N, C-alpha and C positions, 0 to 999 in steps of 0.2 A: 365780415371781419373774421380773420383766421382764428380758430379755436374759440370763437364766441360761444356763449351758452346755447344759442339757437343751432349753431353748427354742430356742437357736441351732442345736442339732443337728437338731431336728425342723422347722426353718424355714430350711433352707439356700437354697432358691430365692428367698424374699422378701429374704433378706440379700444375695444376689447381685444381685437386681433393684435394691435400694437403692444398692448400690455403682455399678452400671452407670448408673443414672439420675443419680446425682450427677455422674459424669464427663460424661454427655450434656448435662446442664444447664450445666455449666462451659463446655463447647464451644459451646453455644448462646449463652451470655452473653458470652464473651470471644473467640470465634474464629469469628464468623459475620457476614456482611453479607447484607442482604435480597435482593441480586441473585444470590447463590449458591443457585440454585433447587433443584438436586438435593440438595445438602447440607442445606438447610432442610427439605425434605420428608422425607428419610431420618431426620434427627434427630427430627423431630416424630413420625413413625410409630413409631419405636423407643420414644420416651418414652411414647406413648399405649399401646402394648402392655404396657410395664412397669407403667404406672399401672393398667390393667385387671387385670393378673395380681396386683398387690399387694393391691388391694381384695378380689379373689376369695379370696386366701389369708389375709388378715389382717383380714377384716371383723369378727371377734370380738375383735380387739385394737385398740380405738380409740386407746389411748395411743400405740402404735407408729405407727399411721397419722398421728396428730397430729405426732409427732416428725419423721416423714418429710416431711410437708407443709411444715412451717416450716423444716426443715433444708434442703430444696430451695430455698426462698425465700431463705435466707441466702446461697446460692451467688451470687445476683444483687446482693448489697449494693453492691459497688463497680463494677458494670458500667454503662456508658453505654447507654441503650436503642438497639437496632440495627434495630428494625422500625418505629419511629415517630419523627417529629420534633416531635410536639406538646409535649413537655416543655420545649422552649426557650421556647415561648409562655407556659407555666405560670410559668417562672422570671421572664420579663419582667413579667408581670402582678403577681406578688407583690412584686417589687422596686419597681415603679411605685407601688403602694399605700404601701409603706414610705417613699416620697419624698413622700407626701401628694398624689399625682396620681390622679384617677379613671381607671381603665383602660378604661372603656366609651366614653370621649369621642373618642379619636383612634386611628388605626391605627398600627401599628409603622412602616409605610412612610412615613407623614406626618412622623414625627419624623426619620427618617434622611434623607429627601429635603430636609428643611429644615436639615440639619446639626446637629440636636439629639440629644444622647446622654444621656437622663435617668436611665439606670441603668448600673451597672457592667457591663462586657463587652457593651455595647449592640450593637456591630457583629458580635461573635461570635454573639450570640443571634439577631440578624436573619438572619445567614447560615445558622444552624442550622435555623431554623423554615421557611425557604423563602419565596419570593416570594408564593405564594398565601395562606399563613397571615398573612403580614405585611401584606397588602393589605386584610384584613377586620377589622372590629371584633370584639373579644372577645365570646364568648357564654357564658362560664362563670359560673354563678350564685354568690352570695355565700359560701356555705359552702365551695364549691370554691376560691374566691379566698382564703378564710381558710387553707386548706391551703397555697396558694402563698405566702402571707405568712409562715406558720410556717417554710417552707423558707428564705425570705429572711432571717428573723431569725437562723437558725442558720448560714447561709452566704450572705452578701450579695455576696461577691466570688469565689465558687467554684462553677462549674457542677456539678462532681462532688459537692461538699458539698450543694448544693441537691437533687441527684438522690437522694443517700442519705437526706436528711431526708424527702422526699416518699415514698420507698420504705418507710421505717419507718412512716409514717402508714398507707399502704395495707396493710402487713403487720398492723399493729395492728387495722385494720378487719376483716381476714380472721379474726383471733382472735375478734372479736366476732360475726362471722357464724357461725363454728363453734359458739360458745357458745349463742347464741340459736336457731340452726338445729337443733342437736341437741336442745335442750329442747322446741322446738316439735314436732319429729318424735316425741319420746317421748310428749308429750301427745296427739298425733293417733294414737297406737298404730301408728306406722310404724317400720320398721327404722332405728335411729339411725345406722347406718353409711352410709346414703344421703347424708348431708351431705358425705361424702368424694368423691362423684361431682363435687362442686363444689370443695371445698377442696384436694383432691389432684390435680385435673385439670391436666395440662400446659398446656392452653389458658388456664386462669385464672392459673397461675403465670407463664407467659410474657407474656400480654397485660396483666395488671394489675401484678404485682410487677415483671416484667421491663421492660415498655414504659410503665409509669407512667400507666395509664388509671384514672381515679378512679371508674369504675363500681363498683369494689370498696367504696369508702366509701359510695356511694349504696345499694348492696345491703345493707351492714351496717345502715344505718338502716331500710331497707325490711323486712328480716327481723325486726329488733327491734320495729318497729311492728306487724307481723303477730302476733308473740308477745304483745305488750301487748293487742292487740285480742282475741285469743283468751282472754286472762286476764280480760277484762272491764274493763280500764283504758283505755277508748276515748278519754278526754280526752288521756292521755299518748301514746296511739297516734297521735292527730292531731298532737301536737307533734313526735314523732319522724318521722312521715311528712313533715311540712313540712321537716325537716332533710334528708331524703332528696331531696326535690324541689329543695332549695336547693343540692344537689351537682350533680345532673343533672335536667333538666326531665322526663325520660321518665315518671316515676311519675304525672305529671298525668293521663295517659291512663287510669289506674285509678280515678280519683275517682268516676265515675258508678256503678261496679260495687258500691259499698258500700250502695247503696239497699236491696236486698233483705236484706242482712245486718242492717241496723238495724231494718227492719220485723220481721224474724224475732225479734230480741231483744225488741221491744215485745210481740209476740204471745206469746212465751214468758213474759214477765213477767206479762201479764194472764191468761193461761190456765193458768199453772203447768205449761207443757210445755217441753221442751228437746230439743235434739239431743244426741248422745252426748258432745260435747266441751264443753258448757256446763252449769254448775250452775245450776238455776233459782233457788236462794236468792241466789247471787251476782248473777244477772241482776236480781232484785228489788232487791238492795242498791244497784246503781248506776243503775237505771232505775225508781224507785219509782212515779211518777205521770205523768211527762212522756212524750209520745208518741214513737214511733220517728222520725217525720218531724222533730220538733223536735230530737231528739238528732242526727239526721243533719245538720240545718242547723247545729247548734252544732259538729259535727265539721268540716264544711267551713269554718265561720267561723274555727275555731282554725287550720286548715291555711293558708288564704289570708291570714289576719291575720298569722301569723308570717312567711310568705314576704314579705309587703308590708313588714313591719318590717325584715327582713334586707336587702331591696333599698333601703330608704329612704335610707341614707347616700350612695347613688350616684345618687339621683334628680335628673333634670333633663329638660327637654324634649328635649335632644339625646340623652340616654340612651335614652329611649323610642323615638325614631326609629332610632337606631343598633342597638339590640337587636332591634327588630322586623325591621329590614333584614337582620341577620345570620341570624336564625331562618328568614326566608323563603328564604334561599339554599339551605337543605337541601331545600326542596320544588321550587324552580324553577331551580336552577343546577347543583347537584352531582349527578354520576352515578357510582356505583361499586357493583359487585357486586350489582346488582339482579336480580330474577327476572321477575315479572309485568310490571313497568314496562318492561323491555327488550322483551318481546313486544308490549306495547301501542305502544311506540315504533316498532318495526319495521312494525307495521300502519299507524301514522300516517304513516311515511315513504312508504309505498306510496300513500297518498291525497294527502298534502300535500308531503312531501319535506323539511321543515326544522323546527327549533325545536319539537319535540314536547314537550319538558319544560315549556315555558311553558303548554301546554294541559293536559297530563296532570297536571302538578304542582298545578293548581288543582282538578282533579276528585278526585284521590286523597284529600285530607283530608276531603272531603264523604262519600266512600264509607266511609272509616274511622269517621267519626262515626256514620253510619247503623248500621254493624255494632256499634259500641259500645252504641248505644241498644237494638238488638235483643237483644244478650246481657244488657244491664242489666235489661230488663223482661220478656223472654220466656224466658230461660234460668233454670234453678233455681240460685240462688247463695246459699243460706241457710246452709250450713255453711262452716267454714273451708276445708276441702279444695275444696269447690265454688267458693268465692270465689277461691282461688288458681288453680284450673283456669281460671276465667273470665279472670283476669289473663293467664295463659299464652296463651289463645286470642286475646285482643284484641291483645296485643303481637306474637304470631306473625303475625296478619293484617296488622298495620301493617308489619312487616318484609317480609312477602311482597309488599306492594304499593308500598313506598316506593322512592324513586330511589337511595338510598344505604344500604348495609349494610356498615359497617366491621366487621372481625372482632370487636372487643371489645363490640359491641352484643349479641352472642349470650350474653354473661355473664348478663344479667338473665333471659333465657329459661331458661338452665341452672339457676339457683338456684330459680326457680319450679317447674321440672319435678321437683326433688328431693322436693317435697311432693305430687306427683301420680303417676298411673300412666304418664305419657307419657315416652318416652325419645328422641323425635326431636331435642330440643335437645342431648342428649348426643352423638348422631350428628353433628349440625351442628357441635358444638365440635371434632369430629375433622376433618371435611372442609372446614371454614372456612379451613384453612391454604392451600387451593387459591387463595383470593382474592389471596394474595401473588404469585401468578404473573402478576398484572396488570403487575408491574414488569418483565416480560420485555422489553417494548417501550419501556422508559424512555429508552433512548439511541438509539432509532430514529426515523425521520421519522414513522411511524405509531405514536402513543403510546396507541392505543385498547386496551381490554382484549381478551383472547382469549375470545371468547364460547363457544367449545367447552369451555374449562376451566370456565367458569361454569355451562354446561349440565350438566356432570358433577356439580358440587357440588349443584345444585338437583334434579337427577334423584334423587340419593340422599336428600336431605332430604325432598322431596315424597313419594318412594316410602315412606319410613318413616312420615311423617306420615299419609298416606292409609291405610296398613295399620293403624296404631294407631287411627285415627278410624273406619274402616269395617269392615275384616275382623276385626281383633282383638276389636272390640266384639261382633261377631256370634258369634265363637267363645266369648266369655265368656257369652253368652246361651244 
């Protein structure tokens, strides 16, 4: 019986870890500012140790791990995010739409400078989001905007109320990720408890539930889509994947990787052969005579068509220009917590001495596209695990080479790794806390990041990555 006296007697350490973790999460949520660096690091390390030990001792008790995961999330319900200011912009966009105004057409700063206050608490929201965020056009896709609108419906004049509404949406998405992630693991004959490396991870709880980053909602749709794809319901998988992209654009990078998966399905249907996780009769049922290429084209058509329909209410020539301009900023303007890019920048400074991001930012996307095509056509991506592993490798390469890696970006790598043999994203979810040390120089004349701290972070990440790619593979052979 769950939580029976005998169970509690035999699991004193997990019980103690649960109590300590709850207190640490409370401290993190209500008694921490991001510039309190030592406190931030100490709390995070203790939470991560407790998380690791909890899974180690309770991996055969998924119900208890589930209670813990969502109990810890409940601690944050009434907390204002303390490591990110983005939620102020979320609230602004949602309230703007409720006023019948297209959020993609003007910047927040343009309203305030013109003495216009189109939403409740406009000045407070502008102050909270900061000058940088307020000076750029919004880049959040339509399903993400829908989440902001829902928050506005329930709390149109309360920042805390809006925060609670958005937080409940993210927690609900985590329930969905747990549900479909666990089912997919079971079908792939992988240990079901591996889903808790994501769901119970302090990084996920703090960055998504605590700091209100909607990667959690995007990930829910992504995992659901992969489960549907595995189950042979590829049309519905396309619909759900479109919803994922309409929360965050990052899953667009995965689209070429489905090429081999669809060809494999067609081959299985025609030759009555199948991989371990696909029933040939089911494959014949949903792909009777149409070629794999045709089904792949229909899959892409479904995805792109739904995305276009979701963006359609906001369409205008100004929208296209503003959105493209905002997306381009991530390649040619912003720099944060990068790795290979910082090395390339240093080399470029040695030759030219200035504005390296304008040059490297144009080269990097081309290199990423080439790598995606190589993995698409030359790597074996025919089974579900191989497909997810290809996604993990492509997204990892993108983050290794991009100019900006905010902590919450690693969440997608972490969920993908749950279905593979790789653990470097789990390690990254631990050391990513070092990126917050960038704020050490926030109030100083030199506001640049501490590159030594970044070097420590990526030395660990690349070390584990290379060991898993090269040496661990050799040992397995």
